[in-house]
C-alpha positions as CSV (number, residue, x, y, z in Angstrom):
1,M,-14.6,-37.8,-15.2
2,K,-12.5,-34.7,-15.8
3,T,-14.4,-31.8,-17.2
4,L,-12.8,-29.3,-19.5
5,G,-13.2,-26.5,-17.0
6,R,-11.4,-28.5,-14.2
7,V,-8.6,-29.4,-16.5
8,L,-8.1,-25.8,-17.6
9,L,-8.3,-24.6,-14.0
10,M,-5.7,-27.2,-13.0
11,K,-3.4,-26.1,-15.9
12,T,-3.6,-22.4,-14.9
13,L,-3.1,-23.0,-11.2
14,D,-0.3,-25.6,-11.4
15,S,3.2,-24.1,-11.8
16,S,6.4,-25.8,-12.6
17,G,9.0,-23.0,-12.5
18,P,12.0,-22.7,-10.2
19,A,11.7,-21.4,-6.7
20,T,13.3,-18.1,-7.6
21,M,9.9,-17.1,-9.1
22,V,9.0,-16.1,-5.5
23,L,11.5,-13.2,-5.8
24,L,10.1,-12.1,-9.2
25,R,6.6,-12.3,-7.7
26,L,7.7,-10.1,-4.7
27,L,9.3,-7.6,-7.1
28,V,6.4,-7.3,-9.5
29,G,3.7,-7.5,-6.9
30,S,5.1,-4.9,-4.6
31,V,5.8,-2.4,-7.5
32,F,2.3,-2.7,-8.9
33,L,0.7,-2.6,-5.4
34,L,2.5,0.5,-4.4
35,E,2.0,2.2,-7.8
36,G,-1.7,1.3,-7.6
37,I,-2.1,2.8,-4.1
38,A,-0.3,6.0,-5.3
39,R,-2.7,6.2,-8.3
40,L,-5.7,5.8,-6.1
41,G,-4.7,8.9,-4.2
42,S,-4.0,10.9,-7.4
43,G,-7.3,10.4,-9.0
44,S,-6.8,7.5,-11.4
45,A,-9.1,5.2,-9.5
46,G,-9.7,2.6,-12.2
47,T,-6.0,2.1,-13.0
48,G,-5.1,2.3,-9.4
49,A,-7.6,-0.3,-8.3
50,L,-6.5,-2.7,-11.1
51,E,-2.8,-2.3,-10.2
52,S,-3.4,-2.6,-6.5
53,A,-5.6,-5.6,-6.7
54,C,-3.5,-7.5,-9.3
55,G,-0.3,-6.5,-7.5
56,L,-1.6,-8.0,-4.3
57,L,-2.8,-11.2,-6.1
58,V,0.7,-11.6,-7.6
59,L,2.4,-10.8,-4.3
60,I,0.5,-13.5,-2.4
61,G,0.4,-15.9,-5.4
62,L,-3.3,-16.2,-5.9
63,A,-4.6,-16.4,-9.5
64,T,-1.1,-15.3,-10.5
65,R,-1.4,-16.0,-14.2
66,Y,-4.7,-14.1,-14.5
67,A,-3.4,-11.1,-12.5
68,T,-0.2,-11.1,-14.5
69,L,-2.2,-11.2,-17.8
70,A,-4.2,-8.1,-16.6
71,L,-1.1,-6.3,-15.6
72,L,0.6,-7.2,-18.9
73,V,-2.3,-5.8,-21.0
74,R,-2.4,-2.7,-18.8
75,T,1.3,-2.1,-19.2
76,I,1.2,-2.5,-23.0
77,V,-1.8,-0.3,-23.3
78,A,-0.1,2.4,-21.2
79,L,3.2,2.1,-23.1
80,A,2.0,2.1,-26.7
81,P,0.4,5.6,-26.9
82,S,3.1,7.3,-24.7
83,E,6.2,5.9,-26.4
84,T,5.1,5.7,-30.1
85,P,5.7,9.5,-30.7
86,Q,9.1,9.3,-29.2
87,L,10.0,6.2,-31.3
88,V,9.0,8.0,-34.5
89,E,10.9,11.2,-33.6
90,G,14.0,10.0,-31.8
91,G,14.3,6.4,-32.8
92,L,14.7,3.2,-30.8
93,A,17.9,4.4,-28.9
94,D,16.0,7.5,-27.6
95,I,13.1,5.5,-26.0
96,A,15.4,2.7,-24.8
97,R,16.9,5.0,-22.2
98,N,13.5,6.2,-21.1
99,I,11.6,2.9,-20.8
100,R,14.1,0.4,-19.6
101,T,12.3,-0.3,-16.3
102,D,9.0,-0.7,-18.2
103,W,10.6,-3.2,-20.5
104,A,12.1,-5.1,-17.5
105,M,8.6,-5.3,-16.0
106,L,7.1,-6.5,-19.2
107,V,9.7,-9.3,-19.4
108,V,9.2,-10.4,-15.8
109,L,5.4,-10.3,-16.3
110,I,5.8,-12.5,-19.4
111,V,7.9,-15.0,-17.4
112,L,5.4,-15.1,-14.6
113,L,2.6,-15.6,-17.1
114,F,4.3,-18.7,-18.5
115,V,5.8,-20.1,-15.4
116,G,3.2,-19.3,-12.7
117,A,3.6,-18.5,-9.0
118,R,5.6,-21.6,-8.0
119,T,6.4,-22.1,-4.3
120,W,4.9,-20.3,-1.3
121,S,1.7,-19.4,-3.2
122,F,-2.0,-20.0,-2.8
123,D,-2.0,-21.2,-6.4
124,R,0.1,-24.2,-5.6
125,H,-2.0,-25.1,-2.6
126,L,-5.2,-24.8,-4.6
127,A,-3.8,-26.9,-7.4
128,A,-2.9,-29.7,-5.0
129,R,-6.3,-29.7,-3.4
130,L,-8.1,-29.6,-6.8
131,K,-5.9,-32.4,-8.1
132,A,-6.7,-34.5,-5.1
133,R,-10.5,-33.9,-5.5
134,I,-10.3,-34.9,-9.2
135,E,-8.4,-38.1,-8.4
136,R,-10.9,-39.0,-5.7
137,R,-13.8,-38.7,-8.0
138,E,-12.2,-40.6,-10.8
139,V,-11.6,-43.8,-8.8
140,P,-14.8,-45.9,-8.7
141,E,-16.2,-46.5,-5.2
142,W,-15.6,-50.2,-5.3
143,K,-11.9,-49.7,-6.2
144,R,-11.5,-47.1,-3.5
145,A,-13.0,-49.5,-0.9
146,E,-10.8,-52.4,-2.2
147,K,-7.7,-50.2,-1.9
148,E,-8.6,-49.0,1.6
149,S,-9.2,-52.6,2.7
150,R,-5.7,-53.7,1.5
151,H,-4.0,-50.9,3.4
152,A,-6.0,-51.5,6.6
């Protein structure tokens, strides 16, 4: 029997996007990993640890959607207070020049959140193993024995 927890875990680990997501993962993961390491050295230990850990998780494709969600929240929280005064004073055109890379990162994070890690990731491997375990448990023992006897 499938439990709700297993079904939700399967849905978050399984990814169905194109293989080019690997390039987006490498981009986002390396940027946040390097930024986090730089912040650790500059005194922002909490933010640096979050960016480093989540960047590494995105880079290797482990718990990608969870790490992406944390990075997405962190980016929005960092952008809102710093860019709101500029928006009020100079307008949208003024801040658009200053934060284009941040907006690009936000868009890529949103894409990764919805699509997932895709190929060459630990998420894909874990999803396949979890799916196999669930399927093995759902087949009654007598059916499994009958199926094995037919194939032998």
